[in-house]
N, C-alpha and C positions, 0 to 999 in steps of 0.2 A: 179361285178354281170353281168351275161349275160341275154339275153332277156327271155330265157326259165325259168330261176330262178325268174325273175321279174313277169312272168305270174303265176308261182306257188305261189308266195307271194300274188298276187292279189286275187287268188282263194281260199286262205286258209280260213278255217272256224274258225280259232282261232284269227283272227286279233283283235277282240273285247276284247281279254284277255291280249294282250301285254301291258306291262307298261313301259318297257325300250327298246330302239332301237338305234343302232349305225351303221352308214355306214362309220365310220372313216377309215376302211381298205378296202373299196369298191370303185370301179369306176363305175359310173352310166352313162357313156357317150355313150354307145352303143345305136343305134337307138331304140326308144320305151321303153328303160329301165327306164329312169327318169320319163317318163309319167306314167308308171305302178306303180312305187314307190309312186308318189304323189297321185294317185288314191287310193292306199292301205292305205296311211296315214289318209285319210278321214274316214276310217272305224275303226281306232284305237282310239276310244273314251276314253279309260282308260289310254292312254299314259301319263306318268309323266316325262320321260326323253327321249330326242331325240338329237342325234348328226348326222347332215347331212351337215357337213362342206365341203367346196371346191367341190361342186357338181354343181355349176352354176344354182341353182334353180330359181334365179331371183325373181322379185316381184310376179309372178304368183304362184310360190311355196310357198312364204311367205304368200300369201292369204289363201292357204290351211292350212298351219301350224297355222294360226291365229284362226282356228276353233277348235283346240285341247285345249279346255279351262282348262283341268286338268293339263297341263304341268307346272312343277315347275322348270325344268332345261332344257336349250336349247342352243345348239351349232350350229351356222349358219355362221361360218367364211368363208370369201372368196367366196361369193355367188352372187355377182353383185346385191345386194339388194339396192334399192334407198329409198328415203323418202316415196314413195308410199308403198313399202313392209314393211317399218317400222311401218306404220299405223296399219297393220294387227298384227304385233308382239306386238304393244302397247295394243292390246285387250286381251292379255294373262295375266290377272290380278293376277294369282296365281304364276307367275314366281318369284323365289327367286334367280336364277342364270342364267345369260345370257352372252354368248360369241358371239359377233357380229363383231369381228375384220375384217378389210380389206374388207369393203364394201363401198357404196357411200351414206351414210345416210345424210350427211350435217347437217346444223343446224335445218332444218325442221324435219328430221328423229329423231334427238335427242329430239325434243319436244315430239314425240310419246313415245320414250323410257322413258322419264321423267314422264310418267303417270303410270309406273309400280311400284306402291307404296310398294309392298312387296319385291322388289329386295334388296338382301344383297350383291351380288357379280356381278360386271359388267366389262367386257372386251370390250372396244369400240375403241381401237386404230385404226389408219389408216382409219378414216372416215370423215376427214375435217369438223369437227363439229364447230370449232372456239370458240370464247368467248361466242357467243350467245347460241351455243349448250350446252356448259358446264354449262351455267347458268340454262338451263332446267334440266340438270342432277342433279344439286345441290339441287333440290327440293326433292330428294329421301332420306327421313329421316331414312330409315332402312339400307341404304347402308353402309357397312363397308370396302369393298374391291373395289377399282376403278383403272383400268388401262386405261389411255387415252393418250397414247403416239402418236406422229406423228399426231397431230390434229389441228395445227395452232392456238394454245392457247397462248395468251400473258399474261401480268401482270393483265389485266382486268379479264380474265378468271380465273387466279389464285386466284383473290379475291373471286370469286364465290366458288371455291374449298375450300378456307379457312373458309367458313361458314359451311362446312360439319364437324362439330366438332366430329362426331361419328366415322370418318374414322380411321381404324387401319392399312390399307395397301394401298399404293398409288403409281402409276406409271405415271410420267408426262414427260418422256424423249423425246428428240427431239421436244420440244416446246420452244417458246421464253419467258420463265418465267422471267428471269433476276432478279436482286436484289430486285426490287420493288415487283415482284410476290412472291419471296422467303419470304418476310415479312408476306404475307398471309399464306403461307404454314407453317411457323413457329408457327402459332396459333393452329395447329392440335395436341393438346397435347397428344392424345391417339395413335398417329401413332407409330407402331412398325417396319414397313418396308417402306422404301422410295427409289424409283428409279427416279433420276433426272439428268440423263446424257445428255450432249449436250443441256443445257438449258440457257447458257449464264449467269450463276450464278458466281459472284465474291466473294471477301472477305466479303463484307457487307451481301450478301446473305447467306454465310456460317455461319456468326454470327447468323442470324435468324434461320437457321436450327439447330444450336447448342442448341436452346431452347427446342427442341423435346426430352425431357429427357427420354422418354420411347422407343426410337429407339433402336432396336437390330440389324438391317440390313440397311446399307446405301450404295447406288451406286450413286456416284456423279462425275463420270469420265468425262473427256473431257469438262471441264469448266475452265474459266480463274481465278481459285483459286490460290492464292500465299501463301507465308509463314504465313501471318496474318490469312488467312482463315483456314489453317491447325491447327493453335493454337486454333481456336474456335472449330473445329471438335473434337479435343481430349478431350473436356469437356463433351462429351456425356457419361453419367455414365453407361448406360446399353448396349452400343454398343458391338456386338460380331463379326460382319462381315462388312468389309469396302472395297469398290473399289473406289479409288481416283486417278486412273491412268490418264495419258495424261492431267494433269493440269500444272500449272506454278510454281510448288513448288520447291524451291531451298534447299540448305544444311540445314538451320535451321529447316525448316518445315519437311524435310525428317527425320531429327534426332528425332524429337518429335513423328512423326508418327511411326517410327520404334520401338520406346519404348512402344507403346501401346500394351497391352496384349489382343489380340483378338483370337477368334477361327479361323478366316480366314481373311486375308487381302491381297489386291493387291494395292500396294502403288504408284509405279511409273515405267515408262518404260524408 
């Protein structure tokens, strides 16, 4: 979007009628453009869906978005939002869907997100929220889909996740979950999709995951899982898709995995 277009947007008489708006294919970096867009947002009182990802809106832009109280769906990935901006997002009590990946929320920002009681879907990867932050997120009782990859979560944080019994889809890749944390994840009996790559999960953790009898999709690549772990994974009765590459599985494990009848499988490199 150029400056002239942003001026036209700001002067539009129909801003109060807009209910969905996306800047996903736009670049708002030209001088004055982002400022005009933010000013326009203030006038969009009926907005329910907004995608303004990767535009570097920062905390100031988040403060404006926090006034759009009818929002139910919000994408603000890659926007240099800190815990201060998260406070404003935490005021959007009607949100059911939030994608806030690749920001700087930290554990304090996660506390604000944990106040969004109507949230059903949350993408909060790459925010360094840690065990304390995920404990705040675990208070969201309506949440069924959670992706919290790359967030410095350990087995203590996994215990908090394990209390979210309503989850059906979970992404925890690139965290230090380990076998102890996998025990907690293994309690999420309604999970259908699980991504747990690079989580330091071994054979004992694989046994815990094998208790998730409703799993249809599992990505558990790049973990120290050996043949014993593979023998546990094949017990998953509903599994249709499996990625278990870059593990430590030898001939016996490879044999039983190859015999699994799946829609899609990536077994080893």
